[in-house]
C-alpha positions in Angstrom: 34.4 20.6 -22.2 37.0 19.6 -24.8 35.9 16.0 -24.8 32.5 15.8 -23.0 32.0 12.1 -23.8 35.3 11.0 -22.3 34.0 10.7 -18.7 30.5 10.4 -17.3 31.7 11.6 -13.9 34.0 14.5 -13.3 35.2 15.3 -9.8 37.3 18.4 -9.3 38.7 20.3 -6.3 39.2 24.1 -6.2 39.4 24.5 -10.0 39.7 28.3 -9.6 42.4 28.2 -7.1 45.1 28.6 -9.7 44.8 32.1 -11.2 45.9 31.2 -14.7 43.0 28.7 -15.0 40.2 31.1 -14.0 39.5 33.2 -17.1 40.2 30.3 -19.5 37.6 28.1 -17.8 35.0 30.9 -17.7 35.5 31.7 -21.4 35.3 28.0 -22.3 32.2 27.5 -20.2 30.4 30.4 -21.8 30.8 29.0 -25.3 30.2 25.4 -24.3 27.0 25.8 -22.2 25.5 28.3 -24.6 25.1 25.5 -27.2 21.9 23.5 -27.1 22.1 19.7 -26.6 22.0 16.8 -24.1 24.9 16.2 -21.8 24.2 13.3 -19.5 27.2 14.2 -17.3 28.0 14.7 -13.6 30.3 17.4 -12.3 31.1 17.4 -8.6 33.1 20.5 -7.5 34.7 20.8 -4.1 35.6 24.4 -3.1 36.9 26.4 -0.2 34.6 29.0 1.3 37.1 31.1 3.4 36.6 34.8 3.5 40.2 35.4 2.4 39.5 33.5 -0.8 36.9 35.9 -2.2 38.4 35.9 -5.7 38.1 32.2 -6.0 34.5 32.3 -4.8 33.6 35.0 -7.3 34.8 32.9 -10.2 32.9 29.9 -8.8 29.7 31.9 -8.6 30.2 33.1 -12.2 30.8 29.5 -13.4 27.7 28.2 -11.6 25.6 30.9 -13.2 26.8 30.0 -16.6 25.9 26.4 -16.1 22.5 27.1 -14.7 21.6 29.6 -17.4 23.1 27.4 -20.2 21.2 25.2 -22.6 22.6 21.7 -21.8 20.0 19.2 -20.8 20.5 16.4 -18.3 23.7 18.0 -16.9 24.2 17.7 -13.1 26.4 20.2 -11.2 26.9 19.6 -7.4 28.9 22.0 -5.3 30.7 20.7 -2.2 31.7 23.7 0.0 34.2 23.0 2.7 33.8 24.6 6.1 37.6 24.1 6.8 39.9 25.5 4.2 42.2 23.1 2.4 45.3 24.3 0.6 46.3 22.6 -2.7 44.8 21.3 -5.9 43.8 17.6 -5.1 41.8 16.7 -2.0 41.1 13.1 -1.0 38.1 14.4 0.9 36.6 15.9 -2.2 37.3 12.9 -4.3 35.7 10.5 -1.8 32.7 12.7 -1.3 32.2 13.0 -5.1 32.3 9.3 -5.6 29.9 8.7 -2.7 27.5 11.3 -4.1 27.5 9.9 -7.6 27.1 6.3 -6.5 24.6 7.1 -3.7 21.8 5.1 -5.4 24.0 2.0 -5.9 22.9 0.9 -2.4 19.2 0.0 -2.8 17.2 2.8 -1.0 15.7 1.7 2.4 12.4 3.5 1.6 11.6 1.4 -1.4 9.7 -1.9 -0.7 10.0 -4.6 -3.3 7.8 -7.6 -4.0 10.4 -9.8 -5.6 13.5 -10.2 -7.8 12.0 -8.5 -10.8 11.6 -5.2 -8.9 15.3 -5.3 -8.1 16.2 -6.1 -11.7 14.2 -3.2 -12.9 15.8 -0.8 -10.4 19.3 -1.7 -11.3 18.5 -1.7 -15.1 17.4 1.9 -14.7 20.5 2.7 -12.7 22.6 1.1 -15.4 21.1 3.6 -17.9 22.0 6.4 -15.6 25.5 5.3 -14.8 26.3 4.3 -18.4 27.3 0.7 -17.8 25.7 -2.6 -16.9 25.3 -3.0 -13.1 24.7 -6.3 -11.5 22.5 -6.4 -8.4 25.0 -6.5 -5.4 25.1 -9.6 -3.3 24.5 -7.6 -0.1 21.3 -6.1 -1.6 20.0 -9.5 -2.8 20.5 -11.1 0.6 19.2 -8.1 2.6 16.1 -7.8 0.4 15.5 -11.5 0.7 15.5 -11.3 4.4 12.9 -8.5 4.1 10.7 -10.6 1.9 10.9 -13.4 4.3 9.8 -11.2 7.2 6.7 -10.4 5.1 6.1 -14.1 4.4 6.6 -13.8 0.7 8.4 -17.2 0.7 8.0 -18.2 -2.9 9.6 -14.8 -3.9 12.4 -15.4 -1.3 13.1 -18.8 -2.9 13.4 -17.3 -6.4 15.7 -14.6 -5.2 18.1 -16.9 -3.3 18.2 -19.3 -6.2 19.2 -16.3 -8.4 22.0 -15.5 -6.0 23.3 -19.1 -6.3 23.5 -18.6 -10.1 24.9 -15.1 -10.0 27.2 -15.5 -7.1 27.9 -19.2 -6.6 30.6 -18.5 -4.0 28.1 -16.8 -1.7 27.4 -19.0 1.3 24.5 -16.9 2.7 22.1 -18.1 0.0 22.9 -21.8 0.7 22.2 -21.4 4.4 19.0 -19.4 3.8 17.6 -21.8 1.2 18.3 -24.7 3.5 16.5 -23.0 6.4 13.6 -22.0 4.1 13.1 -25.5 2.8 13.3 -26.9 6.3 10.4 -24.6 7.4 8.4 -25.7 4.3 9.1 -29.4 5.1 11.2 -30.0 2.0 13.8 -31.8 4.1 15.7 -33.5 1.3 16.4 -30.1 -0.3 17.3 -28.6 3.1 19.8 -31.3 3.6 21.2 -30.8 0.1 21.8 -27.1 0.7 23.3 -27.6 4.1 25.7 -30.1 2.6 26.6 -27.9 -0.3 27.4 -25.1 2.2 29.7 -27.4 4.2 31.4 -28.6 1.0 32.5 -25.0 0.5 33.3 -24.1 4.2 33.1 -26.0 7.5 31.0 -24.0 9.9 30.0 -25.5 13.2 26.5 -23.8 13.3 25.6 -25.2 9.9 26.9 -28.7 10.9 24.7 -28.5 14.0 21.6 -27.6 11.9 22.3 -30.5 9.5 22.8 -33.0 12.4 19.6 -31.6 14.1 17.6 -32.1 10.9 18.8 -35.6 10.3 18.0 -36.5 13.9 14.6 -35.0 13.5 13.8 -37.2 10.6 15.3 -40.4 12.1 14.6 -40.2 15.8 11.7 -37.8 16.7 8.0 -38.4 17.0 7.2 -35.0 15.7 8.5 -35.9 12.2 6.3 -39.0 12.0 3.3 -37.0 13.0 4.1 -34.2 10.6 4.4 -36.8 7.8 1.1 -38.3 8.8 -0.6 -34.9 8.7 0.9 -34.2 5.3 -0.2 -37.5 3.8 -3.6 -38.1 5.5 -4.7 -35.0 7.3 -5.1 -33.7 10.8 -7.2 -36.5 12.3 -4.6 -39.0 11.1 -1.9 -37.0 12.7 -3.8 -37.0 16.0 -4.3 -40.7 15.8 -0.7 -41.3 15.1 0.3 -39.2 18.2 -2.0 -41.2 20.5 -0.7 -44.5 19.0 2.9 -43.5 19.5 2.3 -42.4 23.1 0.5 -45.6 24.1 3.0 -47.9 22.4 5.5 -49.2 25.0 7.8 -50.4 22.2 8.1 -46.9 20.6 11.6 -45.6 20.7 10.9 -42.2 19.0 11.7 -39.2 21.2 9.0 -36.6 22.1 10.8 -33.3 22.1 9.0 -30.2 23.3 11.2 -27.8 21.2 10.6 -29.9 18.0 6.8 -30.0 18.5 6.9 -26.3 19.1 9.0 -25.7 16.0 6.7 -27.9 13.9 3.6 -25.9 15.1 5.2 -22.6 13.9 6.3 -24.2 10.6 2.8 -25.3 10.0 1.6 -21.7 10.6 4.2 -20.6 8.0 2.8 -23.0 5.5 -0.7 -21.7 6.1 -1.9 -24.8 8.1 -3.2 -23.0 11.2 -5.7 -25.8 12.2 -2.9 -28.4 12.1 -0.6 -26.1 14.0 -3.3 -25.8 16.8 -3.5 -29.6 17.1 0.3 -29.9 17.3 0.5 -27.2 20.0 -2.2 -29.1 21.9 -0.1 -32.3 21.7 2.8 -30.3 23.1 0.7 -29.1 26.0 -0.4 -32.6 26.7 3.2 -33.8 26.7 4.5 -30.8 28.8 1.7 -29.6 31.1 4.1 -27.7 33.2 5.7 -25.8 30.3 4.7 -22.1 30.1 6.0 -21.9 26.6 3.7 -24.7 25.4 0.6 -22.7 26.6 2.0 -19.5 25.1 2.3 -21.1 21.7 -1.1 -22.7 21.8 -2.6 -19.4 22.9 -1.0 -17.6 20.0 -2.2 -20.2 17.5 -5.8 -19.9 18.8 -5.5 -16.1 18.5 -4.3 -16.4 14.9 -7.2 -18.8 14.2 -9.7 -16.3 15.6 -10.7 -18.5 18.6 -10.4 -15.8 21.2 -11.8 -17.6 24.3 -9.5 -20.6 24.0 -6.6 -18.2 23.4 -7.5 -16.3 26.6 -7.7 -19.6 28.5 -4.2 -20.7 27.4 -2.7 -17.3 28.1 -4.1 -17.3 31.6 -2.6 -20.7 32.1 0.7 -19.4 30.8 0.5 -16.5 33.4 -0.1 -19.0 36.2 3.2 -20.6 35.3 5.0 -17.4 34.4 3.4 -14.4 36.3 3.8 -10.9 34.9 5.0 -12.0 31.5 4.7 -8.9 29.3 3.9 -10.8 26.1 1.0 -12.8 27.6 -0.3 -9.6 29.3 -0.2 -7.7 26.0 -2.0 -10.5 24.1 -4.7 -10.5 26.8 -5.1 -6.8 26.4 -5.6 -7.2 22.7 -8.3 -9.8 23.4 -10.2 -7.1 25.4 -9.7 -8.8 28.8 -8.8 -6.8 31.9 
């Protein structure tokens, strides 16, 4: 009250516990809060509530009434009553609780859904106005919200967000790994390799090394990559023709991997190429007629493409190979089949 602009946040514990403070604080408060004006300030007050401390509670009630009836705008008073009595002036519990309360909004609220980086910038800009200093978007928030955007298939926004993390927090390894994985799903393999290698320059991690080795092997040794490239360059029919050509060529040394054909199919779905994904899953079924997973993926692709009868046919084949599978049964229920 002597220097109201000195601190934005004031955290006190049992301010009326010392008898000599009580009347002075009430007198000061009456004069201060009776004057009109704006006071963008936060006062967090921890207090005991024991029955044998009635005098302290009476002064606290009077102080609270003065604040509520006063003429200061934008002022925040929060009381933190303790169930268990604490003796003394300074309480670590009260200090911690006060800080947690004031900075509660620093962690981005779970109930708010964003559509991109600009939404996060706006939120923390507004929070900066409230807290009185410039707040950067926390690394954890950027990565977590990026994961949420990726689940919602907002992949362009995800890319922008992770690239922002690289600029703002160049030491953060999460963004390198996520950008590499993102570009791999998009088929931007040179960029994926670049980000994997930049990750490994900063820290050697076996799981990133394995992803890089796997991607380079996919490009150099696997038939799925050649077919993917043909689809991208010349269309689905050209991809199908290339598949048949490779299968019938006795000199072909490219490896036909079930898991890579399956991954390619889902990556094509991510890129919005559902028709191409169906054809790739059909190739996988042709290559692996005893694989229940191959039929499951093809059934899912047909379902996404709105071709229900063929989806049902493949889910039934899946169930022949893997009876009582709950996912296949659930998809058949959705199709309206008993």
